[in-house]
KOLZA-863687 format. One record per residue (C-alpha): x, y, z; chain. Coordinates in pm, 1 decimal. Each point is the difference from the previous one (the first is absolute). Example, Ala and Ser with C-alpha at 12.3 -4.5 7.8 and 13.67 -1.06 7.14 Angstrom:
NODE 1230.0 -450.0 780.0 A
NODE 137.0 344.0 -66.0 A
END
This chain:
NODE 1961.2 1158.6 -1357.6 A
NODE 27.0 -32.1 376.6 A
NODE -340.0 -35.8 166.3 A
NODE -63.6 62.8 367.4 A
NODE -291.0 -114.5 215.4 A
NODE -93.7 221.0 293.9 A
NODE -162.8 -266.2 215.2 A
NODE -319.9 44.2 196.8 A
NODE 107.3 -239.7 272.9 A
NODE 195.0 -315.9 77.5 A
NODE -34.2 -345.6 -155.2 A
NODE -271.6 -74.7 255.5 A
NODE -223.6 228.3 -206.0 A
NODE -156.9 -212.8 -273.9 A
NODE 4.0 280.0 -257.6 A
NODE 368.7 74.7 63.8 A
NODE 89.1 -367.7 -16.4 A
NODE -195.2 -64.7 -320.2 A
NODE 56.4 326.8 -187.1 A
NODE 362.1 67.7 100.5 A
NODE 182.7 -292.7 161.4 A
NODE -129.0 -262.1 -245.5 A
NODE 85.3 220.9 -298.5 A
NODE 346.4 133.9 86.4 A
NODE 198.6 -321.2 -68.9 A
NODE -115.2 3.2 -363.6 A
NODE 78.4 361.8 -84.5 A
NODE 327.2 79.2 -170.6 A
NODE 80.8 311.5 202.2 A
NODE -227.0 76.7 295.2 A
NODE 19.2 66.1 373.4 A
NODE -251.2 52.2 280.8 A
NODE 4.9 207.3 315.2 A
NODE -227.2 157.1 260.7 A
NODE 204.6 320.3 -28.4 A
NODE -28.0 221.1 -309.1 A
NODE 354.4 138.1 26.3 A
NODE 133.7 -351.0 -62.0 A
NODE -157.2 12.4 -346.8 A
NODE 158.1 324.0 -119.7 A
NODE 207.1 -176.9 -267.7 A
NODE -305.9 -163.7 -157.5 A
NODE -153.9 131.5 -320.3 A
NODE -350.6 -124.0 89.9 A
NODE -158.4 -27.3 344.1 A
NODE -310.9 -199.2 91.9 A
NODE -178.9 147.1 302.7 A
NODE -174.7 -301.0 145.4 A
NODE -311.1 135.5 176.2 A
NODE 202.3 298.8 119.7 A
NODE -182.9 333.4 16.0 A
NODE 101.4 187.1 314.6 A
NODE 138.3 353.9 -4.0 A
NODE 358.8 -125.9 -5.6 A
NODE -78.8 -230.6 -292.8 A
NODE -134.1 293.4 -200.4 A
NODE 316.7 193.6 77.4 A
NODE 210.9 -282.0 -142.6 A
NODE -227.8 -47.2 -300.7 A
NODE 39.3 371.8 -83.6 A
NODE 375.1 -27.1 43.5 A
NODE 25.0 -304.9 -226.4 A
NODE -212.2 172.1 -265.0 A
NODE 229.9 305.1 6.7 A
NODE 289.5 -240.1 -60.6 A
NODE -183.3 -136.3 -308.8 A
NODE -70.4 -333.8 162.5 A
NODE -308.4 -212.9 -64.9 A
NODE -251.4 -20.8 286.0 A
NODE -248.5 -288.5 22.8 A
NODE -271.9 -12.4 268.4 A
NODE -108.3 -357.5 82.6 A
NODE -337.8 -65.9 167.9 A
NODE -164.3 -319.6 125.6 A
NODE -306.0 140.4 183.0 A
NODE -254.0 277.4 -72.4 A
NODE 141.8 211.7 281.5 A
NODE -169.3 308.5 -148.2 A
NODE -341.3 -144.9 93.0 A
NODE -20.5 23.6 379.7 A
NODE -345.2 -162.3 3.0 A
NODE 89.9 -306.7 -205.1 A
NODE -23.4 -309.3 227.5 A
NODE 324.0 -174.6 86.1 A
NODE 241.2 265.1 -131.4 A
NODE 336.6 -8.7 175.3 A
NODE 119.6 336.8 131.0 A
NODE -225.1 235.5 -201.7 A
NODE 118.9 355.3 -49.7 A
NODE -73.5 236.5 285.5 A
NODE -87.8 368.0 -7.3 A
NODE 368.5 76.1 60.0 A
NODE 130.5 -232.6 -273.6 A
NODE -266.4 68.9 -263.1 A
NODE 185.8 285.5 -168.8 A
NODE 321.1 -202.7 -13.6 A
NODE -176.8 -294.5 -161.6 A
NODE -131.3 224.6 -277.1 A
NODE 342.6 159.8 -33.3 A
NODE 163.2 -341.4 -48.3 A
NODE -254.6 -81.7 -270.9 A
NODE 84.1 323.6 -180.1 A
NODE 375.8 -46.8 33.8 A
NODE -1.2 -360.8 -123.0 A
NODE 88.9 -74.9 -361.6 A
NODE -216.2 -309.6 41.0 A
NODE -224.1 -145.5 271.2 A
NODE 4.4 -380.1 17.2 A
NODE -266.5 -229.9 145.1 A
NODE -14.5 -366.0 102.4 A
NODE -333.5 -71.2 -173.0 A
NODE -209.9 138.1 -288.1 A
NODE -286.1 53.1 247.5 A
NODE 212.6 228.7 217.6 A
NODE 111.1 196.2 -305.3 A
NODE -365.7 29.9 -106.5 A
NODE -98.4 131.5 344.3 A
NODE 277.0 260.4 -14.9 A
NODE -102.9 119.9 -346.5 A
NODE -366.5 18.6 106.2 A
NODE 106.3 237.8 277.2 A
NODE 266.5 207.0 -173.2 A
NODE -84.9 -49.6 -369.6 A
NODE 265.3 -119.2 -244.7 A
NODE 220.8 307.5 18.7 A
NODE 276.1 -202.3 168.4 A
NODE 227.0 -252.6 -171.3 A
NODE -86.1 -338.5 152.0 A
NODE 104.6 -361.4 -45.3 A
NODE -85.6 -335.5 159.0 A
NODE 289.4 -216.7 115.8 A
NODE -158.9 -305.7 167.2 A
NODE 126.5 -163.1 315.9 A
NODE 212.0 -300.2 -87.5 A
NODE 215.6 -249.0 186.1 A
NODE 366.3 -96.2 22.5 A
NODE -3.3 -363.8 -107.9 A
NODE 349.4 -54.3 140.6 A
NODE -145.4 51.7 348.6 A
NODE -283.3 -247.2 -61.3 A
NODE 174.8 -314.6 -123.2 A
NODE -142.4 -260.2 243.9 A
NODE -323.7 -147.8 -130.9 A
NODE -282.5 -161.7 193.1 A
NODE -30.4 -378.5 -33.0 A
NODE -369.4 -74.9 18.8 A
NODE -138.0 -307.2 172.4 A
NODE -314.6 -128.8 167.0 A
NODE -29.5 77.9 371.9 A
NODE -235.8 -72.6 286.4 A
NODE -13.3 369.9 84.7 A
NODE 83.9 262.6 -258.8 A
NODE 143.5 345.4 59.7 A
NODE -144.9 310.8 -162.4 A
NODE 225.3 303.5 23.8 A
NODE -43.0 375.5 -0.7 A
NODE 277.0 259.2 35.9 A
NODE 3.7 377.1 17.6 A
NODE 23.5 310.5 215.0 A
NODE -203.7 94.6 304.1 A
NODE -204.3 232.8 -222.4 A
NODE -125.5 -292.7 -210.2 A
NODE -80.7 -261.1 265.6 A
NODE -370.5 106.0 9.2 A
NODE -27.8 -110.8 -366.2 A
NODE -35.6 -354.6 135.3 A
NODE -344.4 92.8 130.7 A
NODE -116.6 10.9 -363.5 A
NODE 56.6 -374.7 -37.8 A
NODE -88.6 -117.8 348.9 A
NODE -327.3 -166.3 -106.0 A
NODE 159.7 -172.0 -301.1 A
NODE 275.2 -150.8 213.8 A
NODE -239.4 -104.7 276.0 A
NODE -213.9 -178.5 -257.9 A
NODE 311.1 -161.5 -149.3 A
NODE 113.8 -129.7 339.8 A
NODE -320.7 -199.7 31.7 A
NODE 122.7 -210.4 -294.5 A
NODE 380.4 13.5 11.3 A
NODE 218.2 26.0 312.7 A
NODE 249.5 286.3 -19.3 A
NODE 180.1 259.1 205.8 A
NODE 28.2 367.0 -97.0 A
NODE 351.0 140.7 48.9 A
NODE -12.2 380.2 28.5 A
NODE 349.6 136.2 -57.6 A
NODE 27.2 365.5 92.1 A
NODE 230.6 259.0 148.7 A
NODE 26.4 46.8 373.4 A
NODE -276.3 216.9 142.3 A
NODE -261.5 -91.0 -256.9 A
NODE -357.4 -12.3 124.5 A
NODE -104.2 -359.5 62.2 A
NODE -351.2 -92.7 -106.5 A
NODE -249.8 -179.6 218.2 A
NODE 40.9 -374.3 -8.6 A
NODE -142.8 -173.2 -305.2 A
NODE -215.9 -309.1 15.2 A
NODE 300.5 -197.4 -124.1 A
NODE 364.3 -28.0 110.8 A
NODE 211.0 310.7 -63.6 A
NODE 354.1 89.2 95.1 A
NODE 164.2 342.9 5.3 A
NODE 362.4 -7.4 -113.8 A
NODE 238.3 293.3 -2.5 A
NODE 113.2 129.3 -338.3 A
NODE 369.6 62.8 -59.3 A
NODE 208.6 51.6 -311.0 A
NODE 211.1 -304.6 85.4 A
NODE -283.1 -243.9 65.5 A
NODE -293.4 98.9 -221.9 A
NODE 87.3 -239.4 -283.6 A
NODE 42.2 -293.5 239.9 A
NODE -330.5 82.5 166.4 A
NODE -181.0 12.2 -334.3 A
NODE 153.8 -330.2 -113.9 A
NODE -173.1 -168.2 294.6 A
NODE -333.8 97.8 -155.4 A
NODE -188.9 -203.7 -259.6 A
NODE -176.4 305.7 -142.2 A
NODE -24.4 368.5 88.2 A
NODE -283.1 252.2 -14.4 A
NODE 13.5 366.6 -99.6 A
NODE -337.0 169.5 59.4 A
NODE -30.2 361.1 -110.6 A
NODE -282.4 240.1 -87.8 A
NODE -152.7 -33.9 -345.6 A
NODE 165.7 217.3 -263.5 A
NODE 282.8 79.9 241.2 A
NODE 289.2 225.6 -95.8 A
NODE 244.2 -223.4 185.0 A
NODE 258.9 -213.0 -175.0 A
NODE -1.6 -378.7 10.0 A
NODE 347.3 -36.8 153.5 A
NODE -127.8 -238.3 271.8 A
NODE -151.2 -220.9 -269.9 A
NODE 316.6 8.2 -211.6 A
NODE 220.1 -85.9 299.0 A
NODE -211.4 -304.6 82.2 A
NODE -4.6 -131.4 -357.5 A
NODE 375.6 65.9 -34.9 A
NODE 49.1 -251.9 282.3 A
NODE -228.2 -249.7 -173.3 A
NODE -295.4 61.3 233.1 A
NODE -346.2 67.6 -149.0 A
NODE -148.6 330.9 113.7 A
NODE -376.8 50.5 3.6 A
NODE -131.2 353.1 -64.6 A
NODE -370.2 -65.8 -64.5 A
NODE -275.9 -260.7 46.8 A
NODE 183.6 -105.5 313.3 A
NODE -213.2 -294.6 110.3 A
NODE -10.5 -164.6 -342.9 A
NODE 359.6 67.2 -104.4 A
NODE 155.2 -88.2 336.6 A
NODE -204.4 -320.4 6.0 A
NODE 110.1 -101.6 -350.3 A
NODE 365.7 60.1 75.8 A
NODE 0.9 -179.8 334.7 A
NODE -174.3 -304.2 -143.8 A
NODE 263.8 -48.3 -272.0 A
NODE 375.3 14.6 44.3 A
NODE 25.5 -59.0 -377.0 A
NODE -202.0 315.5 -69.6 A
NODE 222.1 197.1 238.5 A
NODE 316.1 -130.6 -166.5 A
NODE -125.7 46.4 -356.7 A
NODE -118.2 354.5 61.5 A
NODE 329.1 86.4 166.9 A
NODE 189.0 -117.2 -309.0 A
NODE -217.5 214.7 -224.1 A
NODE 41.3 303.0 221.5 A
NODE 378.8 -45.3 7.3 A
NODE 3.9 76.3 -373.5 A
NODE -231.2 299.6 48.4 A
NODE 216.1 137.8 282.0 A
NODE 316.1 -29.7 -209.4 A
NODE -157.2 163.4 -305.6 A
NODE -190.7 284.9 167.4 A
NODE 95.8 42.4 365.9 A
NODE 379.2 -28.1 9.6 A
NODE 171.5 303.0 161.1 A
NODE 239.6 3.7 -294.9 A
NODE -290.4 133.6 -209.0 A
NODE -53.0 289.8 242.3 A
NODE 371.5 80.7 -6.0 A
NODE -10.2 22.1 -379.0 A
NODE -317.8 213.1 3.3 A
NODE 148.3 249.1 246.6 A
NODE 320.1 32.1 -202.3 A
NODE -197.9 46.0 -321.1 A
NODE -219.2 264.3 165.6 A
NODE 303.1 196.3 123.9 A
NODE 164.0 -16.2 -342.7 A
NODE -320.0 118.8 -168.2 A
NODE -34.5 290.6 244.5 A
NODE 361.1 100.6 -59.4 A
NODE -70.7 36.7 -372.2 A
NODE -304.3 224.9 53.3 A
END
């Protein structure tokens, strides 16, 4: 079966990079495009966060041609009041979002929490499935070599929408700096809002697809603060661990302190996580899950 991905954006978009670009190399017969007419020879089409009027037109057309339609979501765009949602549906796009849900043979989500939120809103009348964000290990071969330093580097990377998340851990990091000298490297896209200066050294570095891995490898650990019980995936955490860099998601003062005080702990944990990444977070697993889903839908 030939599977087509109708992409939401370019590789600069994290969801497109993780859920399409990282997966394609490991699928037996798949292509991706930003234009639906380039996918006309495919038997299954994944609409990646696409729900405009034109997308619905193509979804209807594909359904009439007996093709499988999958609608992939990574944010609760149906909830305009949910904090931090990227590009929520507008009054004009609301009907097309619901239409895409109805046209889809299956709606896929990046996390169980996001699937749960969708079902709470729309009940379980839709066919849904979770396909987690995973990572292309072939693009993350260099591994961090941990050592003791006079000044450590803590890293954070993300989009301009997520930079304010660092405010959640400001006090933890300021308390940590009183004990251990470090610099916070904030790696973000151009135009991101820069926070007020911290009471410790911080450096803003521009994110790019070509340099992000090199920038992260300069860090001793990374941090990934997010709201409790968040629907978001852990792709930032996975990316850091895939490069052999511990990523702290909770108890920031204590965990950052423990890691920075012991290069052995950083190295040992990185080895353990390498096994976990290979077994659970390899993009090859997502490729297989998508192919299995399409084959199952074809038999229905």
